[in-house]
C-alpha positions in Angstrom: 24.9 -2.5 0.2 21.4 -1.6 -1.0 19.3 1.5 -0.9 15.5 1.1 -1.0 13.3 4.1 -1.9 9.8 3.8 -0.4 8.8 2.1 2.8 5.5 0.7 1.6 4.8 -3.0 1.6 7.3 -3.7 -1.2 10.0 -1.6 0.3 9.7 -3.1 3.8 9.5 -6.7 2.6 12.6 -6.1 0.4 14.4 -4.7 3.4 13.5 -7.8 5.5 14.7 -10.2 2.8 17.9 -8.3 2.1 18.8 -8.0 5.7 18.5 -11.8 6.1 21.1 -12.0 3.3 23.4 -9.8 5.4 23.2 -6.8 3.1 23.7 -3.3 4.4 20.2 -1.8 3.9 19.2 1.9 3.8 15.4 2.5 3.6 14.3 6.0 2.6 10.7 7.2 3.1 9.2 10.7 2.7 6.5 10.1 5.3 7.3 10.1 9.1 6.7 6.4 9.5 6.6 3.2 7.5 3.6 1.5 5.8 1.6 4.7 6.3 -1.1 3.6 3.7 -2.0 0.6 5.8 -1.2 1.3 9.5 -1.3 4.1 12.0 2.0 5.3 13.5 1.2 3.8 17.0 0.8 0.3 15.4 4.1 0.2 13.5 6.4 1.5 16.3 7.4 -2.0 17.5 8.1 -3.0 13.9 10.2 0.1 13.3 12.2 -0.5 16.4 12.9 -4.1 15.4 14.1 -2.8 12.0 16.5 -0.4 13.7 17.8 -3.2 16.0 18.5 -5.4 13.0 20.6 -2.7 11.4 18.3 -1.1 8.9 19.3 2.5 8.2 15.9 4.0 8.3 15.7 7.5 6.9 12.2 9.0 7.4 10.8 12.4 6.4 13.2 12.4 3.4 12.4 13.1 -0.2 14.8 11.8 -2.9 16.0 14.6 -5.2 18.5 12.7 -7.3 19.9 9.3 -8.1 23.4 9.4 -9.6 25.2 6.3 -11.0 29.0 6.4 -10.9 30.1 4.0 -13.6 29.3 0.4 -12.7 30.6 0.7 -9.2 28.1 2.5 -7.1 24.9 4.6 -6.9 24.4 7.7 -4.9 20.9 8.7 -3.7 20.6 12.4 -2.6 17.9 13.6 -0.3 17.7 16.9 1.6 21.3 17.9 2.5 22.3 14.3 2.9 23.2 11.3 0.6 23.8 7.6 0.7 26.1 5.6 -1.7 25.4 1.9 -2.2 26.0 -0.9 -4.7 22.4 -0.8 -6.0 19.0 1.0 -5.6 15.5 -0.5 -5.5 12.5 1.7 -6.3 9.5 0.8 -4.1 7.5 3.9 -4.8 3.9 4.3 -5.8 2.6 2.2 -8.7 1.1 4.1 -11.6 -0.4 2.6 -14.8 1.3 3.2 -18.1 -1.7 4.0 -20.4 -0.1 6.3 -23.0 -1.3 4.0 -25.8 -5.0 4.8 -25.1 -6.8 7.3 -27.4 -9.1 10.2 -26.2 -12.2 8.0 -26.4 -11.4 6.2 -23.2 -12.4 8.4 -20.2 -9.7 8.7 -17.6 -9.6 10.0 -14.0 -7.3 12.9 -13.0 -4.6 10.5 -11.9 -4.7 8.9 -15.4 -6.4 5.7 -14.3 -9.3 4.4 -16.5 -12.8 5.3 -15.4 -15.1 2.2 -15.1 -18.5 1.5 -13.6 -19.1 -1.3 -11.1 -19.4 -3.8 -14.1 -15.8 -2.9 -15.2 -17.1 -1.2 -18.3 -15.2 1.8 -19.7 -16.7 4.8 -21.5 -16.4 2.9 -24.8 -18.9 0.1 -25.6 -17.5 -3.5 -25.3 -14.2 -2.2 -23.7 -13.5 -3.3 -20.2 -10.6 -2.4 -17.8 -9.4 -4.2 -14.7 -6.6 -4.5 -12.1 -4.0 -1.8 -11.7 -5.4 0.3 -14.6 -8.5 1.4 -12.8 -9.9 3.1 -9.6 -12.1 0.9 -7.5 -15.3 1.5 -5.6 -14.3 2.0 -2.0 -16.8 0.4 0.3 -20.5 0.6 -0.3 -20.6 4.3 -1.5 -19.8 6.0 -4.8 -16.3 7.0 -3.7 -13.4 5.4 -5.7 -9.7 5.0 -5.0 -6.6 3.6 -6.7 -5.8 0.4 -4.8 -3.2 -1.6 -6.8 -3.3 -5.0 -5.0 -3.2 -8.5 -6.6 -6.5 -9.5 -4.9 -8.2 -6.6 -6.6 -6.8 -7.5 -9.9 -8.2 -11.0 -9.6 -11.6 -9.9 -8.4 -12.1 -7.2 -11.1 -11.0 -9.8 -13.7 -13.7 -12.2 -12.6 -16.3 -9.4 -12.6 -15.3 -8.3 -16.1 -15.5 -11.9 -17.4 -19.0 -12.3 -16.0 -20.2 -9.1 -17.7 -18.7 -9.6 -21.3 -22.1 -10.5 -22.8 -24.4 -8.5 -20.5 -24.1 -6.8 -17.1 -24.7 -9.6 -14.6 -22.3 -9.0 -11.6 -21.4 -5.7 -10.0 -18.1 -5.2 -8.2 -19.0 -4.9 -4.5 -16.1 -2.6 -3.5 -12.6 -3.0 -2.0 -11.3 -2.5 1.5 -7.6 -2.5 0.7 -6.6 -5.5 2.7 -3.0 -6.7 3.1 -1.2 -9.2 5.3 2.4 -10.2 5.5 5.2 -11.5 7.8 8.2 -9.1 8.2 11.0 -8.7 10.8 9.4 -11.3 13.0 5.9 -9.7 13.1 2.7 -11.0 11.5 0.9 -7.8 10.4 -2.4 -7.2 8.7 -4.7 -4.3 7.8 -8.0 -3.7 6.2 -10.3 -0.7 5.6 -9.3 2.9 6.5 -6.8 4.0 9.1 -7.4 6.6 11.8 -4.9 8.9 10.2 -6.5 8.9 6.7 -10.0 9.4 8.1 -9.3 13.1 8.2 -9.6 13.0 4.4 -13.1 11.6 4.5 -16.4 13.0 5.8 -16.4 10.5 8.6 -15.6 11.1 12.2 -13.9 8.0 13.6 -12.8 6.7 17.0 -10.2 4.0 17.6 -9.9 1.2 20.2 -6.8 -0.9 20.9 -6.9 -4.3 22.7 -4.6 -7.2 23.4 -6.0 -10.6 22.6 -4.5 -13.9 23.6 -3.8 -16.2 20.7 -3.5 -19.9 20.2 -3.2 -19.9 16.4 0.3 -18.6 16.0 3.4 -20.4 17.4 5.7 -18.5 19.8 3.1 -15.7 20.2 1.1 -15.0 23.4 -1.0 -12.0 22.3 -1.9 -10.0 19.2 -2.5 -6.2 19.3 -5.6 -5.1 17.5 -6.7 -1.6 16.6 -10.3 -1.2 15.7 -11.3 2.0 13.7 -15.0 2.8 13.8 -17.5 5.5 12.9 -18.0 7.7 16.0 -21.7 8.1 15.5 -23.0 4.7 14.2 -20.2 2.6 15.7 -19.9 0.8 12.3 -16.5 -0.8 11.9 -14.5 0.9 9.0 -11.0 -0.5 9.5 -8.8 -2.8 11.6 -5.1 -3.3 12.1 
């Protein structure tokens, strides 16, 4: 038996893998649906239902208060007025960089990520930062966000390498794109969701459509949700 804390991409993929190995899986998430960073609730309902059908003990709207190890036999996870005891626990919670070794000369953001410009330069001359250590420009504007994904680590590394001698290549921005195959579903997301648009200065609308597919085996249609600016109709996200 395994308890997974966090129903982001890591947590849900771990649940899928462990359930295939016939483990008894409990998945705890403090939001009211899974994969909330990447999808809107209406888009993940079929996936959540499939997880329940396959025996995943899904505990949503729950915040873990304690993890108690009882010798080498079991681990108890407490949340709210409830608890789950299992053989082991996997943490799939938010990534945060460990930058305690930096001195005060390196400028940091409030979340303790390193501040860089679009050339990956820090506040200190000839010092660059990339990957999960930094916030990234989000889209075409000046807004930045912490988006710890491997594709961003690769892209920022390439940009930093290009600029070591002089600033030649600016980072064009990130859209926080993911794609995976879990519990029998191909899922993908890019850009902002309808739910998170309330935290921006944009007013968005959404449109769902069913599209017939020929590219995936054993699949007749794909459900697509387009998120777009209500005024300009510029596309800002898709799921």
